[in-house]
C-alpha positions as CSV (number, residue, x, y, z in Angstrom):
1,M,63.5,135.7,92.3
2,I,66.5,136.8,94.2
3,N,69.0,134.0,95.5
4,L,67.3,131.2,93.7
5,A,69.0,128.1,92.4
6,A,68.0,125.7,89.8
7,P,68.9,122.4,91.5
8,E,68.5,118.9,89.5
9,I,66.6,115.8,91.0
10,W,68.4,112.7,90.4
11,F,66.5,109.7,88.7
12,V,67.5,106.4,90.7
13,C,66.6,103.0,89.2
14,G,67.0,99.7,91.2
15,S,67.4,96.3,89.9
16,Q,69.4,93.4,90.5
17,H,72.2,91.1,88.6
18,L,69.5,88.0,88.7
19,Y,68.6,88.6,85.0
20,G,71.7,89.0,83.3
21,P,73.6,91.8,81.2
22,G,70.9,91.8,78.4
23,P,67.7,92.6,80.9
24,L,69.9,95.1,82.9
25,Q,70.7,97.2,79.7
26,R,66.9,97.5,78.7
27,V,66.4,98.4,82.3
28,A,68.8,101.0,82.2
29,A,67.6,102.4,78.6
30,D,63.9,102.4,80.4
31,A,65.1,104.4,83.2
32,R,66.8,106.9,80.9
33,D,63.6,107.4,79.0
34,I,61.7,108.0,81.9
35,A,63.9,110.4,83.2
36,G,64.1,112.1,79.7
37,A,60.4,112.3,79.4
38,L,60.4,114.2,83.1
39,A,63.5,116.4,82.2
40,D,61.4,117.4,79.0
41,S,57.7,117.7,81.0
42,P,56.8,121.2,81.0
43,K,55.0,120.4,84.3
44,L,58.2,119.8,86.3
45,P,60.1,122.8,87.7
46,L,63.4,121.0,87.9
47,K,65.4,119.3,85.5
48,T,65.4,115.5,86.1
49,I,68.5,113.2,85.2
50,S,69.2,109.7,84.8
51,K,71.6,109.3,87.6
52,A,72.1,105.7,87.8
53,L,71.0,101.8,87.7
54,L,72.0,100.1,91.1
55,T,72.1,96.6,91.5
56,T,74.5,96.3,94.7
57,P,74.9,97.7,98.3
58,D,78.1,99.5,97.7
59,E,76.6,101.2,94.6
60,I,73.7,102.3,96.7
61,A,75.9,103.6,99.4
62,T,78.1,105.6,97.3
63,L,75.5,107.1,95.3
64,C,73.4,108.3,98.2
65,M,76.7,109.6,99.8
66,E,77.2,111.4,96.7
67,A,73.7,113.0,96.5
68,N,74.7,114.1,100.4
69,S,77.9,116.1,99.1
70,D,76.4,117.7,95.8
71,E,74.8,120.9,96.4
72,N,73.0,120.8,93.1
73,C,71.1,117.6,94.0
74,A,67.8,119.0,95.7
75,G,66.3,115.1,95.8
76,L,66.0,111.7,94.5
77,I,63.1,109.8,92.6
78,L,63.2,106.2,93.1
79,W,61.9,103.1,91.2
80,M,62.6,99.6,91.0
81,H,61.9,98.8,87.2
82,T,62.4,94.8,88.1
83,F,62.8,93.1,91.5
84,S,66.0,95.0,93.8
85,P,66.1,93.0,97.0
86,S,65.4,96.0,99.6
87,K,68.1,94.9,102.1
88,M,70.6,96.3,99.8
89,W,69.3,99.8,100.1
90,I,69.6,99.9,103.6
91,R,73.2,101.2,104.4
92,G,72.3,103.7,101.6
93,L,69.2,105.0,102.8
94,N,70.5,105.1,106.3
95,A,73.0,107.9,105.0
96,L,71.0,109.6,102.9
97,R,70.1,113.3,103.9
98,K,68.2,114.3,100.8
99,P,64.5,113.9,100.0
100,F,63.3,111.3,98.2
101,L,60.2,110.7,96.2
102,H,59.1,106.6,95.5
103,L,57.6,106.4,91.8
104,H,55.4,103.6,91.5
105,T,55.3,103.2,87.9
106,Q,56.2,101.0,85.1
107,F,57.9,101.5,81.7
108,N,55.1,100.2,79.5
109,R,51.8,101.7,79.9
110,D,49.5,98.9,78.3
111,L,50.2,95.3,78.6
112,P,50.9,93.1,75.3
113,W,48.3,90.6,76.3
114,A,48.9,88.3,73.0
115,T,52.6,88.4,73.6
116,I,53.2,88.1,77.3
117,D,55.9,85.4,78.5
118,M,57.9,85.1,81.8
119,D,60.7,87.0,79.9
120,F,58.2,89.9,79.9
121,M,57.0,89.5,83.5
122,N,60.5,89.0,84.7
123,L,61.6,92.6,83.3
124,N,58.5,94.5,83.9
125,Q,57.8,93.6,87.6
126,S,57.5,97.0,89.3
127,A,54.3,95.8,90.8
128,H,56.0,93.8,93.6
129,G,59.5,95.5,93.0
130,D,58.2,98.8,94.4
131,R,56.3,97.0,97.3
132,E,59.4,95.5,98.7
133,A,61.1,99.1,98.3
134,G,58.2,100.6,100.2
135,F,58.4,98.1,102.9
136,I,62.3,98.9,103.7
137,H,61.3,102.6,103.7
138,S,58.4,102.0,106.0
139,R,60.4,99.2,108.1
140,M,63.4,102.2,108.4
141,R,60.7,105.3,109.2
142,L,61.7,107.2,106.2
143,S,59.6,110.2,105.3
144,R,58.9,110.2,101.5
145,K,56.3,110.8,98.8
146,V,54.6,108.0,96.9
147,V,53.1,108.9,93.7
148,V,51.3,106.0,91.6
149,G,50.5,105.6,88.4
150,H,52.2,105.8,84.5
151,W,54.9,108.5,84.5
152,S,53.3,109.7,81.1
153,D,50.0,110.5,83.1
154,P,49.6,114.1,83.5
155,E,48.2,113.7,87.1
156,V,51.1,111.8,88.1
157,Q,53.4,114.6,86.6
158,D,51.3,117.1,88.5
159,R,52.2,115.4,91.8
160,I,55.6,115.3,90.7
161,G,56.0,118.5,90.4
162,A,54.5,119.8,93.8
163,W,57.2,117.6,95.5
164,M,59.7,119.1,93.4
165,R,58.6,122.6,94.6
166,A,58.8,121.4,98.0
167,A,62.0,119.8,97.5
168,R,63.5,123.0,96.1
169,A,62.2,125.2,99.0
170,W,64.1,122.5,101.3
171,R,67.1,123.2,99.6
172,D,66.8,126.8,99.6
173,W,66.6,127.2,103.4
174,Q,69.7,125.1,103.9
175,G,72.2,127.7,104.8
176,A,69.8,130.5,104.4
177,R,70.1,133.5,106.8
178,F,67.2,135.6,107.7
179,C,67.6,139.1,109.2
180,R,66.0,140.6,112.1
181,F,66.0,144.5,112.6
182,G,65.3,144.7,116.3
183,D,63.0,142.1,118.5
184,N,59.6,140.9,118.2
185,M,56.6,143.0,119.2
186,R,56.9,143.2,123.0
187,Q,54.5,140.7,124.9
188,V,53.4,138.8,121.9
189,A,53.9,134.8,122.3
190,V,53.2,133.3,118.7
191,T,56.2,135.3,117.2
192,E,58.8,134.1,119.5
193,G,60.2,130.7,119.5
194,D,63.7,128.7,119.6
195,K,65.9,130.2,116.5
196,V,68.4,127.0,117.7
197,A,66.2,124.6,117.3
198,A,64.7,126.3,113.9
199,E,68.3,126.1,112.6
200,M,68.7,122.3,113.8
201,K,65.6,121.2,112.3
202,F,65.3,123.3,109.0
203,G,68.7,124.6,108.3
204,F,68.4,128.1,108.1
205,A,69.9,130.8,110.7
206,T,67.9,133.9,112.0
207,N,70.1,136.3,113.7
208,G,69.3,139.8,114.8
209,F,70.8,143.3,113.6
210,G,70.3,146.9,115.4
211,V,68.0,149.0,113.6
212,G,70.8,151.6,113.6
213,E,72.7,149.5,111.1
214,L,69.9,149.7,108.6
215,A,69.6,153.5,109.3
216,T,73.2,153.9,108.5
217,A,72.4,151.9,105.4
218,V,69.3,154.3,104.5
219,G,71.4,157.1,105.3
220,A,74.1,156.4,103.0
221,V,71.6,156.5,99.8
222,S,72.5,159.4,97.5
223,D,69.8,162.1,96.6
224,A,70.5,160.9,92.9
225,E,69.5,157.2,93.9
226,A,66.6,158.0,95.6
227,K,65.3,160.3,93.2
228,A,65.8,157.5,90.3
229,L,64.0,155.0,92.5
230,A,61.0,157.7,92.5
231,G,60.8,158.3,89.4
232,E,60.4,154.4,88.8
233,Y,57.7,154.7,91.6
234,E,55.8,157.1,89.1
235,E,56.3,154.9,86.1
236,R,55.1,151.8,87.5
237,Y,52.3,152.7,90.1
238,D,49.5,155.1,90.2
239,V,51.5,157.6,92.8
240,A,48.9,160.0,94.5
241,P,49.6,163.7,93.6
242,E,50.9,164.7,96.7
243,L,53.4,162.2,96.1
244,R,54.5,162.9,92.5
245,K,57.6,165.1,91.7
246,G,56.7,168.8,92.7
247,G,54.1,167.4,95.0
248,E,53.6,168.7,98.6
249,R,54.5,165.3,100.5
250,H,57.1,164.2,97.6
251,E,60.0,164.3,100.3
252,S,58.0,160.9,101.8
253,L,58.4,159.3,98.8
254,L,61.9,160.0,98.6
255,Y,62.5,158.8,101.9
256,G,60.3,155.8,101.1
257,A,63.0,155.3,98.1
258,R,65.9,155.6,100.6
259,L,64.4,153.0,103.1
260,E,63.8,150.5,100.2
261,L,67.6,151.0,98.6
262,G,69.0,150.9,102.1
263,L,67.1,147.5,103.0
264,R,68.3,146.2,99.5
265,V,71.9,147.0,100.2
266,F,72.1,145.7,103.6
267,L,70.0,142.4,102.9
268,H,72.2,142.0,99.5
269,G,75.4,142.4,101.3
270,G,74.7,139.8,103.8
271,G,73.0,137.6,101.6
272,F,69.8,137.3,103.4
273,K,66.6,135.6,101.8
274,G,64.4,137.3,104.3
275,F,63.7,139.8,107.1
276,T,61.7,141.2,110.1
277,T,60.8,144.9,110.9
278,T,59.0,146.0,114.2
279,F,57.1,149.3,114.7
280,E,58.3,149.1,117.9
281,D,62.1,149.4,116.9
282,L,62.2,152.2,114.6
283,H,65.2,154.4,116.2
284,G,67.1,156.5,113.3
285,L,64.3,155.8,110.9
286,R,61.4,158.5,109.9
287,Q,59.1,155.9,108.6
288,L,57.9,152.2,109.5
289,P,59.2,150.4,106.4
290,G,56.1,149.8,104.5
291,L,56.9,150.4,100.5
292,G,60.3,148.7,100.8
293,P,59.2,145.2,102.5
294,Q,56.4,145.1,99.4
295,R,58.6,145.6,96.8
296,L,61.2,143.2,98.5
297,M,58.6,140.8,98.8
298,A,58.0,141.1,95.0
299,D,61.4,140.1,94.3
300,G,61.4,136.8,96.3
301,Y,62.3,138.2,99.7
302,G,60.6,136.5,103.0
303,F,59.0,139.1,105.3
304,G,57.6,139.1,108.8
305,A,56.2,141.9,110.8
306,E,56.7,142.5,114.4
307,G,59.8,140.5,114.2
308,D,58.1,137.3,113.3
309,W,61.3,135.4,111.6
310,K,59.1,132.0,111.2
311,T,56.6,133.7,109.1
312,A,59.5,135.4,107.0
313,A,60.9,132.0,106.4
314,L,57.9,130.3,105.5
315,V,56.9,133.4,103.0
316,R,60.3,132.7,101.6
317,A,59.7,128.9,101.2
318,M,56.4,129.6,99.7
319,K,57.8,132.3,97.2
320,V,60.3,129.4,95.8
321,M,57.7,126.8,95.7
322,G,55.3,129.1,93.5
323,D,57.8,130.2,91.2
324,G,56.6,130.5,87.7
325,L,53.4,129.6,88.7
326,P,50.3,132.1,88.2
327,G,49.3,134.0,90.9
328,G,51.6,135.2,94.0
329,T,52.4,135.0,97.7
330,S,52.6,137.4,100.5
331,F,52.9,138.1,104.2
332,M,49.2,138.2,105.6
333,E,47.0,138.8,108.9
334,D,44.0,137.7,109.6
335,Y,42.4,141.2,110.6
336,T,38.8,141.3,111.0
337,Y,35.6,139.6,109.8
338,H,32.2,140.1,108.0
339,L,29.7,137.8,110.3
340,P,26.1,138.3,108.5
341,P,24.0,135.2,108.9
342,D,24.5,133.9,105.4
343,G,28.4,134.2,104.1
344,H,31.0,135.0,106.8
345,L,34.2,136.6,105.4
346,V,38.0,137.1,106.7
347,L,39.5,140.6,105.8
348,G,43.0,140.0,105.2
349,A,45.5,143.0,105.7
350,H,48.3,144.6,107.6
351,M,49.6,148.2,108.8
352,L,51.5,148.3,105.4
353,E,53.2,145.2,104.3
354,I,51.2,142.9,101.7
355,C,53.2,141.8,98.7
356,P,52.0,143.5,95.3
357,S,52.6,139.8,93.6
358,V,48.9,139.4,94.9
359,A,47.7,142.3,93.4
360,T,44.6,142.0,91.0
361,A,45.4,145.3,88.9
362,K,48.2,148.4,89.0
363,P,48.6,149.1,92.8
364,S,48.4,152.9,93.8
365,L,51.1,154.3,95.9
366,E,49.9,156.2,98.8
367,I,50.3,158.1,101.8
368,H,48.8,157.8,105.2
369,R,48.7,158.4,108.6
370,L,49.7,155.5,111.1
371,T,49.1,155.8,114.5
372,I,51.4,152.8,115.6
373,G,55.0,153.6,115.9
374,G,55.1,157.0,116.5
375,K,57.0,157.9,113.2
376,E,56.3,159.8,110.1
377,D,53.2,158.9,107.5
378,P,54.6,156.1,105.8
379,V,54.2,155.4,102.0
380,R,52.7,152.3,100.9
381,L,51.0,150.4,97.6
382,V,47.2,149.8,98.0
383,F,45.4,147.3,96.0
384,N,42.8,144.4,96.1
385,T,43.5,141.0,95.5
386,P,41.7,138.6,93.0
387,P,39.1,136.1,93.4
388,G,40.0,132.7,93.3
389,P,41.6,129.6,95.2
390,A,43.8,130.5,97.8
391,L,45.5,129.4,101.4
392,N,47.2,130.8,104.4
393,A,49.9,128.8,106.2
394,S,51.3,129.1,109.7
395,L,54.7,127.9,110.9
396,I,54.3,127.7,114.7
397,D,56.7,126.6,117.6
398,L,55.1,124.4,120.2
399,G,58.3,124.0,122.1
400,A,58.8,120.2,121.7
401,R,58.2,120.3,117.8
402,F,57.1,122.7,115.1
403,R,53.9,122.4,113.3
404,L,52.5,123.8,110.0
405,L,49.2,124.7,109.3
406,V,47.4,125.0,106.3
407,N,43.9,126.3,105.8
408,E,42.4,126.3,102.2
409,V,40.4,129.5,101.3
410,T,38.6,131.0,98.6
411,A,39.3,134.7,97.7
412,V,36.2,136.6,96.8
413,A,35.3,140.3,95.5
414,H,34.2,142.7,97.7
415,P,32.6,146.2,98.3
416,A,35.1,148.9,97.6
417,L,37.2,150.2,100.6
418,P,38.0,153.9,100.0
419,K,38.8,154.6,103.6
420,L,41.0,151.4,104.3
421,P,44.8,152.5,103.3
422,V,46.3,149.1,103.1
423,A,46.6,146.3,100.5
424,R,43.9,143.6,101.1
425,A,42.3,140.5,100.5
426,V,39.2,139.1,101.7
427,W,38.3,135.2,101.8
428,E,35.9,132.6,102.7
429,C,37.4,129.6,104.6
430,K,37.2,126.0,104.0
431,P,35.4,124.1,105.0
432,D,33.2,127.0,106.6
433,F,34.1,129.9,108.8
434,K,33.1,128.4,112.0
435,T,35.1,125.2,111.6
436,A,38.1,126.8,110.1
437,C,38.3,129.2,112.7
438,A,37.8,127.1,115.4
439,A,40.1,124.3,113.8
440,W,42.9,127.3,113.3
441,I,42.7,128.2,117.1
442,L,42.6,124.6,118.6
443,A,46.0,124.0,116.7
444,G,47.5,127.1,117.7
445,G,47.6,129.0,114.4
446,A,49.4,132.3,114.5
447,H,47.6,135.5,113.2
448,H,50.5,135.9,110.8
449,T,50.4,133.8,107.8
450,G,51.6,133.2,104.3
451,F,48.9,133.9,102.1
452,S,49.3,132.3,98.5
453,Y,47.4,131.7,95.1
454,S,50.2,129.8,93.8
455,V,51.2,127.2,96.4
456,T,48.8,124.3,97.3
457,A,48.2,122.3,100.1
458,E,50.1,119.4,98.5
459,M,53.1,121.2,98.4
460,L,52.9,122.1,101.9
461,E,52.3,118.6,102.8
462,D,55.3,117.6,100.6
463,F,57.3,120.1,102.4
464,A,56.2,118.9,106.0
465,T,57.2,115.5,105.0
466,I,60.8,116.5,104.0
467,A,61.1,118.6,107.2
468,D,59.5,115.9,109.1
469,I,57.2,118.1,110.9
470,E,53.5,117.8,111.9
471,L,51.2,119.4,109.3
472,V,47.8,120.1,110.1
473,R,45.1,120.8,107.0
474,I,41.9,122.6,107.2
475,G,39.9,122.1,104.2
476,D,36.9,120.0,102.9
477,G,35.8,117.3,104.8
478,V,37.5,118.4,108.2
479,T,35.4,118.1,111.5
480,L,36.4,119.4,114.9
481,S,35.9,116.0,116.6
482,S,38.3,114.5,114.1
483,L,40.6,117.1,114.2
484,K,40.9,117.6,118.1
485,Q,41.6,113.5,118.0
486,D,44.2,113.9,115.6
487,L,45.7,116.9,117.2
488,R,46.0,114.6,120.5
489,A,47.3,111.8,118.5
490,N,49.8,113.9,117.3
491,D,51.3,114.8,120.6
492,V,51.7,111.7,121.4
493,Y,53.4,110.7,118.4
494,Y,55.8,113.4,117.9
495,Y,56.8,112.9,121.7
496,L,57.5,109.3,121.0
497,A,58.9,109.4,117.4
498,Q,62.4,109.5,117.7
499,G,62.2,106.0,119.7
500,F,60.1,104.8,117.1
501,R,63.0,105.5,114.6
502,A,65.4,103.3,116.6
């Protein structure tokens, strides 16, 4: 994964001086033990460190300011071992700019029924210590995730892990750069958006660059470099005979290699984490880049076609969330439907640019005609995707706010597609095709998405909570009547939310 940091999560325990130095030493030791167990858990993607036992307002404020300034801190886990009067936390939490998770747990799993006395009760009172903390979080209108259960519980660790992945993706967005080669597709609405508002809200910058700058980088690739990469293609993929060395269209493969290498040089030089292209702005290029974006996505770059910078940023965030998990994540588009009476399906694809991280088997590298763009036939990887649970996500700009849509789906096996020369996925929508598609349209979801087998709806919900944006989740149990009511209520809430936080 390119440009991916491995930040830390700070484990912070709250208490007070009411109990004396002996109990506080025990509290600190218990907090270190929990943090150590979380650090050793294979379920958690980020290192957890026991940062502090906080017992005064000044300690709390100082730590929160330290967290803000420490780039290696991706977020905090807060736990109240005893009772920590929450007015002590106001100044610090007002200043905190890092996401936090409230872990409602206790050190001991089982109660020692025969020996419980008031000393034990005073020491192990997370049951109401965390409620005091929860009140101040709610009173201050703070966005956070609450996880309940014993810290050794695998389900608890799974939920903490989902939040860590979201927190890591959020940190990855801070200061990230996304490159747009040209503008978005002409007259298209959903790929537009307010890049200033996005940078204010999300922390990443999106800027445009002339496709001529990319053409210059492509032109600077040496013959030897292009031949070496073409040789790698022949080793890694099932390359069509006409594209192989000595084949009648080998030059097209060499140019595809030049495109990839030029893109890599440009993106690496600018420190970019994602990019967009558009078939309507290819001046100076012989092909619409297809193979290059596919392979760059596989390395962790975000991508959006037709200038769709929001989807490029979302794909990057989803790549970060899913890092190390089985499956993969790709740019995707709902392209066409299969609508028999029993078993409606969506066929997802794009002109060229689907990431091979979601391939079910070794991709083939082929060349076919592309009637859009008016350039030479482009090379591309062609493959199917595996059956299994997946989801589509879309980040849209509603003008006054951003909305993240998530539709849980089930990818399925499908008949052969011998005349469809692109990578593709076929899926069933949840809760069902008609409800899901109507809900997506009612919520204004885009036709471009991030499609993933590794990212879960919980991760994206946590991400939306951290970003403080609206989430619309379409899955089992959703009805159109309830969704429409939720959308209307959300319009009111997000319009007034700034006032609510006062």
